[in-house]
Backbone as CSV, one residue per row, in Angstrom:
resi,resn,N_x,N_y,N_z,CA_x,CA_y,CA_z,C_x,C_y,C_z
1,MET,11.306,1.666,15.458,11.590,0.807,14.752,11.930,1.209,13.211
2,THR,12.942,0.527,12.678,13.089,0.713,11.213,12.567,-0.244,10.323
3,VAL,11.712,-0.055,9.389,11.173,-0.984,8.528,11.663,-0.555,7.135
4,PRO,12.345,-1.760,6.430,12.655,-1.269,4.984,11.563,-0.986,4.237
5,TRP,10.306,-1.304,4.354,9.431,-0.988,3.370,8.551,0.382,3.681
6,LEU,9.048,1.055,4.662,8.108,2.479,5.051,9.299,3.474,5.379
7,THR,8.758,4.537,4.519,9.738,5.751,4.795,8.667,6.856,5.089
8,TRP,9.098,8.024,5.625,8.636,9.232,5.713,9.548,10.239,5.348
9,GLU,8.800,10.840,4.188,9.318,12.193,3.570,8.546,13.299,4.090
10,GLY,8.736,14.100,5.148,8.122,15.218,5.426,6.641,14.550,6.161
11,PRO,5.505,15.167,5.485,4.167,14.584,5.701,3.636,13.336,4.830
12,ARG,4.586,12.978,3.701,4.396,11.907,2.985,4.861,10.545,3.496
13,LEU,4.173,9.657,3.243,4.507,8.326,3.818,4.780,7.361,2.459
14,ARG,5.685,6.589,2.487,5.850,5.887,1.117,6.012,4.630,1.504
15,LEU,5.443,3.662,0.837,5.327,2.284,1.118,5.766,1.244,-0.131
16,ARG,6.816,0.603,0.132,7.476,-0.511,-0.814,6.476,-1.686,-0.659
17,LEU,5.844,-2.172,-1.870,4.640,-2.984,-1.748,4.822,-4.153,-2.671
18,LYS,4.550,-5.429,-2.349,4.489,-6.468,-3.102,3.138,-6.861,-3.063
19,ILE,2.381,-7.024,-4.337,0.878,-6.919,-4.454,0.654,-8.221,-4.940
20,GLN,-0.231,-9.011,-4.484,-0.692,-10.330,-5.093,-2.301,-10.146,-5.391
21,PRO,-2.605,-10.210,-6.661,-3.836,-10.107,-7.209,-4.692,-11.324,-7.018
22,ARG,-5.836,-11.280,-7.319,-6.565,-12.567,-7.471,-6.795,-13.374,-6.172
23,ALA,-6.362,-12.593,-4.880,-6.396,-13.345,-3.705,-8.234,-13.477,-3.185
24,GLY,-8.169,-14.189,-2.221,-9.521,-14.649,-1.640,-10.209,-13.253,-0.972
25,ARG,-9.318,-12.380,-0.397,-9.674,-11.260,0.035,-8.732,-10.192,0.085
26,THR,-9.082,-9.023,0.086,-7.970,-7.832,0.249,-7.519,-7.716,1.665
27,GLU,-6.018,-7.829,1.708,-5.571,-7.879,3.213,-4.074,-7.516,3.274
28,VAL,-3.439,-7.031,4.319,-1.997,-7.402,4.694,-1.650,-8.687,4.930
29,ALA,-0.610,-9.108,4.105,0.013,-10.526,4.469,1.376,-10.794,4.868
30,GLY,1.804,-9.858,5.550,2.937,-9.995,6.227,4.225,-9.142,5.108
31,THR,5.316,-9.962,5.370,6.329,-9.043,4.216,6.676,-10.050,3.290
32,TYR,7.507,-9.411,2.174,7.864,-10.270,1.329,9.641,-9.805,0.906
33,GLY,10.359,-10.296,1.510,11.848,-9.441,1.297,11.643,-8.141,2.095
34,ASP,12.086,-7.058,1.311,11.961,-5.893,1.970,11.025,-5.006,1.586
35,ARG,9.599,-5.674,1.415,8.471,-5.002,0.867,7.311,-5.674,1.788
36,LEU,6.324,-4.584,1.969,5.123,-5.223,2.717,4.183,-5.865,1.701
37,LYS,3.763,-6.930,1.904,2.906,-7.668,0.956,1.577,-7.426,1.059
38,ILE,0.678,-7.078,0.088,-0.740,-6.879,0.108,-1.242,-7.782,-0.706
39,ARG,-2.424,-8.553,-0.356,-3.164,-9.271,-1.247,-4.543,-8.592,-1.719
40,VAL,-4.777,-8.543,-2.909,-6.093,-7.787,-3.284,-6.828,-8.867,-3.909
41,GLN,-8.325,-8.822,-3.961,-9.181,-9.707,-4.718,-9.269,-9.406,-6.029
42,ALA,-9.041,-8.428,-6.583,-9.253,-8.128,-7.870,-8.116,-8.523,-8.747
43,PRO,-8.531,-9.001,-9.925,-7.591,-9.438,-10.972,-6.515,-8.286,-11.675
44,PRO,-5.552,-8.570,-12.180,-4.705,-7.512,-12.546,-5.079,-7.123,-14.068
45,VAL,-6.182,-6.772,-14.144,-6.613,-6.609,-15.491,-7.431,-5.406,-15.814
46,ASP,-6.792,-4.398,-16.593,-7.676,-3.049,-16.801,-7.381,-2.463,-15.445
47,GLY,-6.325,-2.523,-14.685,-6.216,-1.573,-13.525,-6.971,-1.813,-12.604
48,ALA,-7.683,-3.008,-12.294,-8.422,-3.360,-11.377,-7.656,-3.659,-10.304
49,ALA,-6.665,-4.289,-9.975,-5.905,-4.591,-8.806,-5.214,-3.295,-8.439
50,ASN,-4.920,-2.179,-9.116,-4.407,-1.003,-8.689,-5.649,-0.149,-7.964
51,ILE,-6.697,-0.294,-8.663,-7.789,0.218,-8.009,-8.301,-0.256,-6.591
52,ALA,-8.197,-1.548,-6.426,-8.504,-2.233,-5.258,-7.488,-1.950,-4.294
53,LEU,-6.263,-1.708,-4.590,-5.148,-1.370,-3.857,-5.384,0.093,-3.203
54,THR,-5.610,1.014,-4.264,-5.960,2.286,-3.766,-7.149,2.470,-2.653
55,ARG,-8.297,1.616,-3.120,-9.448,1.546,-2.069,-8.763,1.275,-0.732
56,PHE,-8.270,0.224,-0.673,-7.851,-0.622,0.542,-6.966,0.722,1.445
57,LEU,-6.084,1.176,0.779,-5.257,2.088,1.557,-5.753,3.456,1.648
58,THR,-6.990,3.859,0.847,-7.371,4.991,1.459,-8.311,4.905,2.651
59,ASP,-9.103,3.507,2.642,-9.745,3.160,3.910,-8.957,3.026,4.889
60,ALA,-7.758,2.446,4.900,-6.730,2.049,6.071,-6.275,3.530,6.767
61,PHE,-5.829,4.316,5.707,-5.180,5.654,6.345,-6.296,6.859,6.346
62,GLU,-7.543,6.383,5.914,-8.693,7.394,5.922,-8.237,8.814,5.178
63,VAL,-7.892,8.596,3.992,-7.669,9.744,3.178,-8.460,9.358,1.862
64,SER,-8.525,10.806,1.162,-9.291,10.718,-0.110,-8.289,10.070,-1.319
65,PRO,-8.952,9.256,-2.260,-8.073,8.761,-3.386,-7.135,9.451,-3.866
66,GLY,-7.298,10.806,-3.875,-6.335,11.713,-4.562,-5.146,11.916,-3.778
67,ARG,-4.919,11.373,-2.371,-3.759,11.625,-1.703,-3.032,10.137,-1.586
68,VAL,-3.415,9.157,-2.422,-2.759,7.919,-2.750,-2.196,7.960,-3.836
69,GLN,-1.057,7.890,-4.458,-0.408,7.806,-5.607,0.580,6.550,-5.691
70,ILE,0.220,5.728,-6.939,1.140,4.695,-7.022,2.134,5.389,-7.967
71,GLU,3.477,5.627,-7.316,4.721,6.196,-7.658,5.342,5.411,-8.964
72,THR,5.600,3.919,-8.595,6.281,2.899,-9.716,5.570,1.664,-9.452
73,GLY,5.572,1.001,-10.557,5.122,-0.461,-10.614,3.582,-0.262,-10.918
74,ALA,3.065,0.557,-11.625,1.925,0.543,-12.202,1.277,-0.613,-12.466
75,THR,2.131,-1.402,-13.591,1.713,-2.273,-14.193,2.411,-3.845,-13.681
76,GLY,2.943,-3.707,-12.850,3.553,-4.848,-11.903,3.268,-5.245,-10.511
77,THR,3.793,-6.142,-9.908,3.416,-6.647,-8.541,4.273,-5.960,-7.689
78,LEU,5.365,-5.332,-8.083,6.268,-4.680,-7.228,5.809,-2.939,-7.206
79,LYS,5.548,-2.316,-6.085,4.964,-0.768,-6.358,5.517,-0.013,-5.285
80,THR,5.766,1.092,-5.561,6.011,2.192,-4.646,4.943,3.043,-4.498
81,VAL,4.005,3.115,-3.442,3.102,4.078,-3.187,3.269,5.098,-2.006
82,ALA,2.757,6.419,-2.498,2.896,7.450,-1.501,1.489,7.619,-0.946
83,ILE,1.592,8.004,0.324,0.076,8.409,0.810,0.565,9.941,1.489
84,GLU,-0.135,10.769,1.211,0.039,12.279,1.382,-0.786,12.615,2.870
85,THR,0.029,12.860,3.795,-0.671,13.360,5.173,-1.734,12.253,5.645
86,PRO,-1.257,11.030,5.847,-2.241,10.228,6.614,-2.834,10.712,7.670
87,GLU,-4.249,10.441,7.932,-5.132,10.815,8.815,-5.192,10.087,10.032
88,VAL,-4.805,8.584,9.787,-4.742,7.558,10.974,-3.613,6.521,10.482
89,MET,-3.208,5.887,11.307,-2.116,5.009,11.205,-2.974,3.559,11.537
90,PRO,-2.960,2.688,10.343,-3.601,1.354,10.657,-2.924,0.404,11.715
91,SER,-3.613,-0.526,12.278,-3.019,-1.389,13.432,-1.733,-2.379,12.651
92,TRP,-1.846,-2.467,11.422,-0.701,-3.198,10.816,0.617,-2.391,10.682
93,LEU,0.456,-1.143,10.848,1.636,-0.164,10.461,2.567,-0.322,11.790
94,PRO,3.763,-0.615,11.682,4.728,-0.408,12.841,4.638,0.863,13.668
95,THR,4.701,1.008,14.861,4.529,2.211,15.693,6.142,2.777,15.666
96,GLN,6.158,4.124,15.527,7.493,4.961,15.518,7.973,5.151,16.957
97,ASN,9.130,5.080,17.265,9.723,5.235,18.542,10.593,6.547,18.403
């Protein structure tokens, strides 16, 4: 299955995301155009939303924080995030055929 917000480059998984800060809870909320939408509880102040997003992804993929990198969009809601060698694939991630 081809998904516009997900690409693999060797062992690196790259996600194109739309982040919604100040949500009721941190969760995957479907898609937003060609991006995966993730809601985070934290406000977009002093990097709190980026920290919440990184924690969410490290838990979901069972990786250390050093293996999650916000490549683009650190100060905006549209981000590209790379995950180096994910340990597990969360249930919200489409399976590859």
